[in-house]
N, C-alpha and C positions, 0 to 999 in steps of 0.2 A: 504493500500500500504506500509506503514511504517512497519507493522508487517511482511509483506512478505520479505522486505529487511532485517529486523532484523533476520528472520529465515534463509535467505540465508547466512548471515554473520556467524551465528552459525554453519550452515552446513559446510561452507568452512573453518572455523577455526578448528572445531573438526574432520572433515572428511578428512583432508589432510594427505598425506603421512608423512609430516614433524612432525605433532603432534603425529601420530601413532608411529613413530620411537622414539620420546622423551619419550612418556609414556611407551612404551615397554622397553626402556633402564632403566627407573626408576624402573619398575616392576622387571626386571632382576637383578638389583643391590640389591633390597630388598630381592629377593629370594636367592641371593648369601650370603648376610649377615645372613639371617635366617638359611640357611643350615650350615654355620660356627658356629653360636650360638647353633644350635641344637646339633652338633657333640661334642661341648665342654661343654655346660651348660645344655643340655637336651631339650626334646620336649616341656615340660611345659614352660620353660624359653623362648624358641623361640616363642611359641604361645603368651605369655604375652608381649614380646618385639616387635614382628613383625606381625605374621600371623593373630592374632585376635585383631589388633588395628584398630582404625578408619582411620589411615594413609593408611594402606594396603587395607582396604575396599574401601577407596576413590580412590586409584590408580586403583583398579579393576573396579570401577564404571566408571572412565574416559576411561578405555580400552573398556568397554561396549559401552560408548557413542561414542567413535571413530569408532568402528566397525559399529554401527547403522548409524551414519552420513555418513560414507563412502558408505554405501548401498544406502542411500537416494540420494547422489550425482550422482549416476549412474541410476537413474530413469528418464524417463520411461524405462521399460525393453528392453534390446537388446539381440539378440541371442548370440553375442560374449561375453556377461557377464554372461551367465547362470551358468557356473562353479564358477565364482566369487560370484554370488548371493548365490549359494548353500553353499560355504565355509563360507560366513558371516552369513547366517542363522544358520548353524551348530554352529558357535562361539557364536551367540546370545542365542541359546538354551542351550549351555553348561553354559553360564553365568547365565541364568535364573535358571537352575538346581542348580548351586552353591549357588545362593541367597536363593532359597527355602530350601536347606539343612542347610545353616547357620541360617536361621530364624526359621525353624520348625523342624530341625533334632535333634537327640539325639546322643551324643558321650560320653560314660562313660565306666566304668568297673565294673565287678562283682567279688567280692572276695569270694571264696568258701573254707570253712574249711571242712575237711573230714566228711561225714555223718551228715552234719548240713544244713538243708534247709534254703534258703534265697530268699527274693524277692527284695532286695535292690540293686539299681544301683547307684554308686557314679559318680557324674559329676565333671567337672573341676573347677567349681566355689567354693570359700570358703565362709563360713558363720559362725557367732557366734550365739549360742543358749543360751538364758538365761532362767533358770527354777526357779520358786518360788513355790515349791511343796505345802507348807502350804496354799498359796493363790490360788493355782490351775491356775497359770499364766505361760505363756511361750511367749517369744519374740524372733524374728529372725532378725539378722542384716546381710545383704549381703555385703561382703567385696569387695573392688575394685580389678579388675583383672589386677594387675600391677606386674612387676618384681622387683620394687624398694621399699625401705622403704617409707611408706606413713603415714602422720599425719591424724588422724581421729578426727572429731568433732561431735561425736554421744554420746547420753546420754539416759539411760533408768533406771527409778526407783532408782535414786542416784548412778547409775553405769556409770562412764565415760569411754569411749573407746578412748584411746589417740594415740597409734602408732601400725601399723601393719607391721610385717616382713613376706613377702612371703617365704623367705629363711633365715634360722638362724641356729646358733649353740650355745651351752651353754658355758659359762665361769664361773669359780669360783670367787665369790665375798663374802666378809665378811661384813654383814650389821648389822644395829642396831636392837635390840630386839623390837618387836612391843607391847609386853605386859609388865606389871609391875609385878615383882616377889618379894616375901618377902625378907627382908633384910637378907643377909647371905646365901641365896639360889642361887647357880650358876649351870650352865649346861655347862660342858667343850666340846670343839670340837677341833680336831687336824688334821692337814694335814701332812702326812708322805711320805717319799721317801724310797722305798725298792728296792735294786739293788744288782747286782753282775757283773761279767765281761761280762755276756751275755745279761742280760735284766735289764730294769729299769722301775719302775711303781710307780707313786704317787697316793695317795688315801686319802680320808677324812672319818673319823669316828666321830660320834657325839652322845651326849646324850640330845641334846637340843630339846624340844617339837616343836619348830618352824622350825625344819630342817627335814621335813618328807622324803626328797630325800636322806638323808644320814643315814646310819644304824649304829648300834653299833657292828655289827659282819659281817664278810664276809669271803669268801674263795678265795684263790689265788693258783690254782693248788692243791697241797697236803697240803698246809699250811692253817690252820684255825686261823683267827684273832678275838680277843674279846676285846672290848673297855669298860672299867669299871671306876667307880669313883676313883679319885686319892688316896683317903684314904685307898683303898683296897690294894694298893701296899705293904704297910708295913706288912700286914698279910700274903701275898704270900711269903714273905721272911722268915717267922718264921718256924723253924724246929720242928713242932709238930708231934708226932707219928701218930695221927689219920689222918692227912692231910686234915682235915675239917676246913672250914672257914665260920663263920656266918656273914651276913651283914644286918645291920638295916638301912633301907633307910630313916627312920624318924629321928633317932638320929645321922645318918651319922657316924656310927662307925662299926668297924669290930672286931671280937674276935674269939678265938679258943675254942673248948670244954675244953682243958686242963686249959686255963686261968680262966674259969668260973666253973670249976669242974662239967661239964656236963657229965653225964653217957652215954656211947654208948652201946646199947643192941643189941642182936641178935634174929631174928625170928626163928621159927622152921625150916625154909628153909635155915638158915644161913645168911640172909640178915641183914645188920645193920639198926638200927632205933634209933632215938633220940627224946625224949620228952623234949620240951623246953617251959619254962614258962616265959611269958612276961606280967607282971602285973597280971591281972586276966585271961589272955588268955593262953591256952595250945596249942602248935603246935606240930604235929607229922611229923617228917622228915624221909624219906627213901633216904639217900644221894646217894645210888647206882642207884636209879631210876629217881629222879627228884630233881632240886634245890628248888622246892616249897613244902610247907607243904601240908598234905592231910587232908581232912575232914572225917566225919564219913562214908560218902558214898564212900570212897577211891577215891575221885576226887581231883586233885591238886588245891590249892587255889592260883591262879595266881595274885590276888590282895593283897596278904600278904605283909606287910612291911618288913618281915624277910625272907631271903632265904639262902641256904647253897651251898657252892662250895666244891666239892669233887675233890681235886687235883689228886687223883689216876686215875680218868677218863680221864685225859688229858696228861698222861705220855706215852701212847703207840703210839700216832700219833703226828705229829708236830702241836703244839698249841702255839700261841703267844698271851699273855695277855698284853694289852697296857693301861696305866694309864696317858695319857697326855705325860709328859716327862720321864716316867718310863716304863720299859718293863720287863716282867717276863716270864720265860720258864723253862722247865725241861730238864736236861741232865742226862740220866741214873738214873732217880728217884730223883735226887738232883735238887732243885729249886734255880734259880738265879734271882735276881732283879737288873737291871741296870738302871742308870740315864743317860739320853741323854741331854747333855748340849749344849745350843745354836746351833752352826753349826757343832758340833761334830757328829760322827757316832759311833754306837756300832755294834760289830760283833755278828751275830746269828749263831747257831750251825747247820744250814742247807745250803748245797750247796754254801758256801762262801757268803751268803747274809749279807748285811749291812743295818742298819736302821738309818734314819736321820729324825729329826723333822723340817718341813718346816714352819709350823705356828701352834701356840697353843693359844687358847683364852678361857676364861670363861665368857665373857660378850657379844661377838658378835655371829652372826648366820651365818653359811656357807649357801650360796644360789647359785643355778645354774641360772645365769641370761642370757637370750638369747641376742645375738647381730647379726646384719645383716651381711650376707656374700653372695658373688656371688657363685652360685652353681657350682659344678664340677661333670661331668658325666664320668663314666668309665664302659665300657662293658654294656651299656644301663641302668646303675643304678647310682643314685646319691651317691657319696662318701663324699660329703660335702654339707651342706645346705638343708638336707632333712627334716627339721623341720620348721613349721610355728608357729608364735608367735604373740600375741597381748597384749599390755600393758593396763591394766585397773586401774581405781582409784575408791576405795570404802571408803567413810568416811575419805578422806584425805590420805589413805594408798594406795601404788602402789602394784599391784599384776600382775604377768605374767601368761598368759594362753597359752598353746601350744596344738598342735594337738596330742601330745603324752601324755599330762597330763592335764586334766581339773582342774578347780578350784572349790573346795567345801568349803564354808565359812559359819560360823554361825554369824549372825549380829542381835543383839537384840532378840535372841531366834528364829530367822527365818533362815532357810537354803537357801543359794544362790548357785546355780550350774551353772557354765559357761563352755560351751564346744566350742572348735574351730574345726569344722568338714567340710567335703565336702557336698555340696548340693546333695540331693539324690532324687530319685523317686522310687515308688513302682511298681514292675511288677505285672501284673494280673495273674501270675502263679509262681510256686516255682521251684528252681533248687537245686539239691543236688549232691555233688561230691562223687561218689562211690569209684573211684580208680584213682590215678594219676600215670602215667608211664613215666619214663625218660630214654633215652639212652645217654650214654656218649661216647666221642671220645676215641678210643683205647689207653690205657695206661695213661689216664688222668681222672680227675673228671669233666672236662668241658662238659656241656650238648650238645649233638648233635641234639636231638629232644625231645619234650615232648608232651604228649597228655592226655586228660581227658575223663573219662567215667562218664557221668552224667545221672541223672534221672530227667525227666521233669514231674512235677505234675500239671495237668490241671483239669478243670471241667469234662472232658470226660475220665479221667483215667491217667495212668502213661505211660510214654514213655522213652525208653533207647536210648541214643545218644553217639556217639564217636566223639570227637572234636579234631582235630589236624591240622597241617599246610595244607592250601588249602582245608580243609574239615570243614567249619563252620556249626553251628546249626542255622537254619532259622525257626522262629516261630512267628506268629502274628505280622509281620512287623519288628521284631528284628532280627539282625544277630549277633551271638556270635562267636568270633574268639579266638583261643588259643593265649594268649598274654604273660603270664609270670607264675611264680610259686614262692613259698616261703617255707622255712623250718620251721617246728614246733618243738620247743625244740631241744634237742641234738640227737634225734633219726633219723631214716630214714623215717619220716612221712612228707609229703608235702601237701600244699594247692595249689590251682590253681587260676589264675587270668584270667578272660575272658574279652575281649573287647566287649562292648555292643553298638550296632549301629542301628539307624533308619535313613535312607536316603531317604526322600520323593522326593528329586530332582534327584534321580538316573535315572529314565526313560528319563528325559530331557537330562541328560549328555550322556547317551548311544546313544540316537537318534542324538544328536549334533555331537558325535564322528563319527557316521556312515556317516552323511552328510558331515562332514569335509573331511573324506577320499574319499568319492564318488565325492565331489565337486573338490577336488584337482586333481583327475584323469580326471574328465570332463574338467576342466580348461586346463590341460596339453594337452588333445586331441584337444581342440579347437585351442590352440596356435600352436600346431604342424600342424594342418590342414591349419591354416592361413598362415604359413610360407612355405607350400608346393608349388612347381612351378605350379601345376595345380589348385591352389586355386583361386577362383573368387575374393577374397579380395586382394586389391592392396595397401592398407594402413593399418597400425597398430595403435592401440590406447594404450596409457600407462595405465597400470593397477596398482592399488595400491596393 
């Protein structure tokens, strides 16, 4: 008897109109917040913050409970409630279908490079993969599905995982060297600012072996930049007729052929060559072809400690040589070397550009360090925070791993590879993009529509399919929709992104939708008949 009373209390609490209004209001508020978050921060952020949280799932469960209890309160069946029953059964079926989809469905995307078969579907969840190739081991850590910075307390094989950023950007920091180097050996790194009246660009060039993200050369428009050891600057300013400079990376010294009485010879084709003796070793240089000496097989020796710079090769196009706080360039065949003091700037001979040194060091290492940011979405693409990062600790040293750059480390002669990737699954068939087609709005480069022509490779042969808006590819339970695209290189070659979806709850949701519409119409007709003057019903009952 007590159980019956308790059940009646549960029915009356969860099945009342008051509870239904409250829980629907909470659901509506969450939906409004989720929509606003999605429009500003992106779909993934809204999923992490609202749609795929236990709070949102709990609210939907309470809605399901409210609908079910409201149905029980109106039992045994009455003819006047047939429409009401149909509506609520439809809602229950839709809720069951949504739960089945959430529990057993698949929602990811397939990235298709042109003419490259793939079977991989990327899902929304993040994970860290640790590979120890020499031991034949691999471990996977699933990361929390959260929109916020999260502290981790996970460890594997002396690797500690400390902090996870689901959204991040890099900032420049100058950190201490991790390795010990011989006394007197230093590796310079410099941050510059290049600007004129129209543009301004800061950049970092480095010779430090612990700064793999920063190069010693780069191109900015038509200007080529080269970063060299500081001692080379004095040789670039010397007015030697040959315009050749030799650099010895072991002795850390530069010299010209004229200073060492080195002969410059000519081949039968008129090319210059130099035979240089260093101790017992002879080096053959062809300065017009390569800065490196050549061996007997006419192959460049890129590990040679001596290389040659032919200044003649850098006089026809804009080339700027940087040596920390010194800069060298050619003006009509005449070379100038300028010193950049503290916060002063120097004028360059191209387009009114000026150069300033923002930071220069020979003891610290430039590093791109991730920091957490709230993402920002524009035109369905993240323009900020499109990088995920995780902080790891190995043997007391901190290392950042991002989804754009994995970590490859050698510890005690053993390779350690750490990748931050999306969770994936393998398709039982292959997809290949044969052609991508995009139409733009008249007079603009904005895409109006895009479509993919793909090949499907199965055990039964090859199939050709055309995927575009409202024309997905359906195969073996998967549905592939045209989702997005991306550009490859600087040309007009594009890759395609397809949404990959399996929705086992779809039949329940479709049936529930049909019952919802039919029940609404039936309920309306019953109410209308009930209010008719000829109706045999003389009283009306409140309906939830």
